N, C-alpha and C positions, 0 to 999 in steps of 0.2 A: 303866081300865087297858087294856081290850080295844081301845079307840079308838086308843091309842098303838101297840099291836102291829099293828093293821090299817094304820095310817098308815105304819109302818115297812115292813110287807110290801108295801104299794102302792109305796113309794119304791124298794124293792129290785126289784120287778117292772119299774118304769119304767127303772131303771138297766140291766137286762138288755135291755129293748126298745131303748134307745139304743145299747148295746153291739152288739147284733145288727144294727141298722141300719148302724152304722159298719163292721162287718165286711163286710156286703154291698157297701157302697161301696168299701171298701178292696180287695176281691178282684175286683171287677167287671172282666171282660176279661182277667184274668191266670190262666193255667192251670198255671204252674210250681208244683208241690207244695211244694218246699222254700221258695221265696220266700213263698208264701202261709202256710206254717206259721210262718215267721219273723215276718211282719207280724201274724199272729193272736196269737202268743205275746206280742209287744210290746203289742198292744192290750189283751189281758187284764191284763197287768202294770200298765198305765197306768190302766185302768178300775176294777179290783176292789180295794176297800179290804182291808186286813189280810191280804195274801198275801205270801209270800216266795219263791215259785217258780211259774212257769207255763210249760208247754211240752208238747212232743210226744215220744212214743216211737213209732218206726215198726216195723211188723211185718215182719221180714226173716228168711228161713231158719229159721222156727220159734222165734224169740226177738224180744224188743223191743230195738231199738237207739235210742239217744238221737238225737233230732232237734232242731230249733230250739227254744230256750227263753230265758227271762229269769230271772235269779237266780244263786245260787251254782253252782259246777261240780257236775255230777251223775254218778250211776252211768251207765256207758256201755251195758252190756248187762244185761237182766233176763230170766231164763228164764220161759217161759209157766208160769202157776200159782204163781209166787213173788212175794211182796210184794203190795201193793195193786194195782199196775199189772198184774202178771202174772195176778192173779186176775180183774181186770176184763176183761182180754184173753181169757183162757181161757173165762170164763163169758159174755162179751159182755153184761155187765150193769154199770150204774153202781155204783160203790162209794163210799160215804161213810163215812169213819172219823173218829169224834169225837175220839179220842185215839190217835195212832199208837203211843204207848208201851205201850198195852194191846192192840195188834193183833199176834197171833202171826205171826211171820215177816216183820214189817215190815222193809223195806230202808231204812236211814237214810243218806241222802246229806248232809243238813243237820241237825245236831243241834238247831237252833232250831225245826224244824217240829214242830207238835203235832197238827194235823188235816189231812185230805187228802180230795180228791174226784178220782175218776178215771172218765173216760167212754170207752167203746170207740168207735172210729171205724170204721164199716163202709161199704163201697162195693160194689155189685153182689153182695151176700151174702158178700163176702170181708172179712177184717179188714185194715184199713190200718194200724192202730195204736191208741194211746190218747192222750187229752188228760189231763194230770196237773196239778193245782193244789194247792199246799201253803200252809198258814198257820201262823204262830207262835202262834196262839190255839187253844185247845181248843174243840170244838163250833162251828167257824167256818161249816161248810157244812150246808145243810138241803135240803128239797124245793124251795124257791124257787130255790136255786142249781142244783139238779139240773135243773129244768125250763128255766131260762134257758140253762144250758150245753148242754142237749140240743138246743135250738134253734140255738145257736152251732155245734155240731158238724154239725147238719143243713144249715145254710147253707154251712158250709165244704165239705161233701161235694157239695152241689148245684153249687157253683161249679166244682168239679173235673170235674163231668160235662158242663158247658157248653163 
């Protein structure tokens, strides 16, 4: 049994390695933040299995404002500290929610979403926004996703600095 889990974990890690390599190539030489967010969201939506939303919220004037995404229409503005995105932004920590229906204060934009991962995006010690990914499956995200997506965000920010 553990051999199967290790194989699955290895294949998921390889998926993130490939995803992050593709992101680097896709963003290479382009500095426009919105264009890069749009392509990054499309890449996530194409690559990651069992997700129904992938996109960005930009930090503007003390709140999160919807940026480029793939999936159903979404909430446009999220206050800092509210919902999974607002908490990730305020704490500047990755948030993994196994079941959004059990998360106090969850902001539901798509009723089919059951789990969520949100990563803060920081540049020069300032908050740029968050990367938000939803899934229609409970318990979809774990530490492998967090590590792979942490690298994704790091590469995204590094490209913006070049």
